[in-house]
C-alpha positions as CSV (number, residue, x, y, z in Angstrom):
1,M,3.4,19.5,10.8
2,K,5.5,21.8,13.0
3,V,9.0,22.8,12.3
4,F,11.2,24.2,15.1
5,V,14.6,25.9,14.6
6,D,16.8,27.6,17.2
7,K,17.1,31.1,15.8
8,Q,18.9,32.2,18.9
9,I,22.1,30.6,17.7
10,G,21.8,32.4,14.4
11,H,21.7,29.3,12.3
12,P,21.7,30.1,8.6
13,V,19.0,27.6,7.5
14,K,16.1,28.6,5.4
15,I,12.9,26.7,4.7
16,E,10.4,27.7,2.1
17,Q,8.1,26.3,-0.6
18,T,10.3,24.9,-3.3
19,R,10.2,27.5,-6.1
20,I,9.3,26.9,-9.7
21,Q,12.4,28.5,-11.2
22,R,15.2,26.4,-12.5
23,D,18.3,27.7,-14.2
24,W,18.2,25.0,-16.9
25,M,14.6,25.9,-17.7
26,D,15.4,29.6,-18.0
27,V,17.8,28.9,-20.9
28,T,15.4,26.8,-23.0
29,D,14.1,28.5,-26.1
30,N,11.7,31.2,-24.8
31,K,11.8,29.4,-21.4
32,H,9.7,26.7,-23.2
33,A,10.3,24.2,-20.4
34,Y,7.9,26.1,-18.1
35,K,5.1,25.2,-20.5
36,C,5.5,21.6,-19.4
37,F,2.9,21.5,-16.6
38,P,3.9,18.2,-15.1
39,V,7.5,19.5,-14.7
40,S,6.5,23.0,-13.5
41,Q,4.0,21.6,-11.0
42,A,6.5,19.1,-9.6
43,N,9.0,21.9,-9.1
44,T,6.9,23.4,-6.3
45,I,6.2,20.3,-4.3
46,G,7.4,20.4,-0.7
47,W,9.5,22.8,1.3
48,S,13.1,23.3,0.3
49,V,15.9,23.4,2.8
50,S,18.8,25.7,2.0
51,F,21.5,27.8,3.7
52,L,22.3,31.5,3.6
53,H,26.0,31.1,2.7
54,D,28.1,29.3,0.1
55,I,29.5,25.8,0.9
56,E,32.5,24.3,-0.9
57,F,34.1,20.9,-0.5
58,I,36.3,18.3,-2.3
59,W,36.5,14.5,-2.2
60,D,39.8,12.7,-2.9
61,G,38.0,9.7,-4.6
62,I,38.4,7.2,-1.7
63,S,35.3,5.8,-0.2
64,D,35.8,4.1,3.2
65,T,34.9,4.5,6.8
66,S,37.3,7.4,7.4
67,D,35.9,11.0,7.3
68,S,39.2,12.4,6.1
69,H,38.6,11.9,2.4
70,V,36.2,14.8,2.1
71,T,37.6,18.3,2.9
72,I,35.3,21.2,3.6
73,L,36.9,24.3,2.0
74,K,34.3,26.9,2.8
75,D,31.4,26.9,5.2
76,D,30.9,30.2,7.1
77,G,27.8,28.9,8.9
78,K,29.5,25.6,10.0
79,V,26.7,23.4,8.9
80,A,28.5,20.8,6.8
81,Y,30.3,17.8,8.3
82,T,31.9,14.6,7.0
83,T,31.5,12.1,9.9
84,R,29.2,9.8,7.9
85,A,32.3,9.0,5.8
86,N,31.9,6.8,2.7
87,A,32.2,9.8,0.3
88,T,29.4,11.7,1.9
89,I,28.8,15.2,3.1
90,S,26.1,15.9,5.6
91,F,24.3,19.1,6.7
92,N,23.1,20.2,10.1
93,T,19.7,21.6,9.3
94,N,18.9,22.6,12.9
95,L,15.3,21.7,12.1
96,V,13.2,19.6,14.5
97,I,10.1,18.4,12.7
98,R,7.0,17.2,14.5
99,S,4.0,15.6,12.8
100,K,1.1,13.4,13.6
101,E,1.5,9.6,13.6
102,D,-0.1,9.2,10.2
103,I,2.4,11.6,8.6
104,S,6.0,10.8,7.8
105,M,8.5,13.1,6.2
106,L,10.1,12.3,2.9
107,A,13.4,14.0,2.2
108,M,14.4,13.9,-1.5
109,P,16.5,15.7,-4.1
110,T,14.7,18.9,-5.0
111,P,12.7,18.0,-8.1
112,N,14.3,18.9,-11.4
113,W,17.3,20.6,-9.8
114,P,20.4,18.7,-10.9
115,I,23.6,19.3,-9.0
116,N,26.8,18.2,-10.7
117,G,29.0,15.9,-8.7
118,V,26.6,14.8,-6.0
119,W,23.7,12.5,-5.4
120,P,21.3,13.7,-2.6
121,F,19.9,10.7,-0.6
122,T,16.2,10.1,-0.4
123,T,15.0,9.2,3.2
124,L,11.9,8.7,5.2
125,I,11.7,9.9,8.8
126,S,8.9,9.1,11.3
127,T,8.7,12.6,12.6
128,S,5.9,11.9,15.1
129,F,8.6,10.6,17.6
130,F,12.0,11.3,16.0
131,K,13.7,13.8,18.3
132,G,16.9,14.5,16.4
133,T,17.4,17.4,14.0
134,F,16.2,16.5,10.5
135,P,19.0,14.7,8.6
136,V,20.2,15.6,5.1
137,A,23.2,14.0,3.4
138,W,24.6,13.7,-0.1
139,R,26.8,11.0,-1.8
140,I,29.6,12.7,-3.7
141,T,30.1,11.3,-7.1
142,K,32.9,13.5,-8.6
143,A,36.4,13.2,-7.2
144,N,39.2,15.7,-7.0
145,E,37.0,18.6,-8.1
146,V,35.8,21.5,-5.9
147,I,32.0,21.4,-5.6
148,T,30.2,24.6,-4.6
149,I,26.8,24.9,-3.2
150,P,25.8,28.6,-3.7
151,A,23.8,30.3,-1.0
152,N,20.1,29.6,-1.2
153,T,20.6,26.4,-3.2
154,P,18.2,23.7,-1.9
155,V,20.1,20.7,-0.3
156,A,16.8,18.8,-0.1
157,S,13.1,19.1,-0.4
158,I,10.9,17.8,2.4
159,I,7.4,16.5,1.7
160,P,4.9,15.2,4.3
161,I,3.3,12.0,3.2
162,S,0.9,9.4,4.7
163,L,2.5,5.9,4.6
164,S,-0.6,4.5,6.2
165,S,-2.7,5.7,3.2
166,L,-0.2,4.3,0.8
167,N,0.2,1.0,2.6
168,N,-1.5,-2.0,1.0
169,S,-2.3,0.0,-2.2
170,V,-2.8,-2.3,-5.2
171,A,-1.7,-1.6,-8.8
172,T,-4.0,-3.7,-11.0
173,V,-2.4,-4.3,-14.4
174,K,-4.7,-4.8,-17.3
175,G,-4.5,-4.7,-21.1
176,Y,-5.6,-1.8,-23.3
177,K,-8.7,-3.9,-24.3
178,D,-10.1,-3.2,-20.8
179,L,-10.1,0.5,-21.4
180,P,-13.4,2.2,-22.4
181,I,-13.9,1.9,-26.2
182,D,-13.8,5.7,-26.6
183,F,-10.8,6.3,-24.3
184,F,-8.5,7.2,-27.1
185,P,-9.6,9.9,-29.7
186,K,-10.4,8.6,-33.1
187,E,-8.1,11.3,-34.7
188,D,-4.3,11.0,-34.7
189,Y,-3.8,12.7,-31.4
190,G,0.0,12.5,-31.6
191,K,0.0,14.3,-35.0
192,I,-2.4,17.0,-33.7
193,V,-0.1,17.8,-30.8
194,S,3.0,17.6,-32.9
195,D,1.6,20.0,-35.5
196,I,0.6,22.5,-32.8
197,N,4.1,22.3,-31.2
198,K,5.9,22.7,-34.5
199,S,3.9,25.9,-35.1
200,G,5.6,27.4,-32.0
201,K,2.5,27.1,-29.9
202,W,1.6,24.9,-26.9
203,T,-1.4,22.7,-26.6
204,D,-2.2,23.2,-22.9
205,F,-4.5,20.2,-23.3
206,Y,-3.2,18.5,-20.1
207,R,-2.7,21.8,-18.2
208,N,-6.4,22.7,-18.8
209,A,-7.7,19.1,-18.6
210,V,-9.3,19.3,-22.1
211,D,-9.2,17.2,-25.2
212,H,-8.0,18.3,-28.6
213,K,-11.4,19.8,-29.3
214,N,-11.3,21.8,-26.0
215,N,-13.9,19.7,-24.3
216,K,-13.4,19.3,-20.6
217,I,-12.3,15.8,-19.7
218,G,-11.5,16.0,-16.0
219,S,-9.8,18.2,-13.4
220,H,-6.5,18.3,-11.6
221,E,-6.5,17.3,-7.9
222,V,-4.6,20.6,-7.3
223,K,-3.6,22.9,-10.1
224,S,-1.6,25.4,-8.2
225,L,0.2,24.1,-5.1
226,R,0.6,26.6,-2.4
227,L,2.4,25.9,0.9
228,K,2.7,28.4,3.7
229,N,5.1,29.2,6.5
230,D,3.5,30.4,9.7
231,E,6.3,31.9,11.7
232,T,4.1,32.4,14.8
233,F,6.9,31.2,17.0
234,I,9.7,33.1,15.3
235,D,10.5,35.3,18.3
236,G,9.7,32.8,21.0
237,P,11.9,30.1,22.5
238,E,10.7,27.4,20.1
239,G,11.9,29.0,16.9
240,C,9.6,29.0,13.9
241,G,6.8,26.7,13.1
242,I,4.6,25.4,10.3
243,P,1.1,24.5,11.7
244,E,-0.2,21.0,11.7
């Protein structure tokens, strides 16, 4: 995919791979949450969209077609707006995203990044032909309280996906009796994991794709997800880009 942004107008948008760090994970005991591989890996999926300045707003609790019920209190970069009404706040990302026909762009709340008082919308955009700037909006859920988005806080994560590959997928539901007879270990696997965790250690069974006896049982599709920004166009008229 290619991402274009008009740098000439000094727009304060930033796009980068969504980082693994989360404040709530930092304050778990010995940062224990980072030991959970499914959570840590999900944290890095997609590119995050953020802004280089703080944004503050407040909603008066009324949800209708008027845009006067949300008041923007601080926005030095002039990226937030309220014209969608219905207790929403929207963001001008200034990003024009172009992709091939078999790639659509999923915009979703940044994984495992809760934001008190708002509910980021999840959307799908066919970026092979969509010519507008990429839309991002939030539903406000907390009334009469100032909500602050600190600088560099992701307002959304964008993930390229293939709907054509997903289309007509079939989930076949069967009973446990259809699993191979040796699918589950004979030992009490739950007790083994619990005993290790209670000792203050971590099993890493899933992270390393091994069983409780350290035998290899498979492999991850990708263990460490790395996304790149190629800012080849950063000084040119087209802004900056991520290659297809």
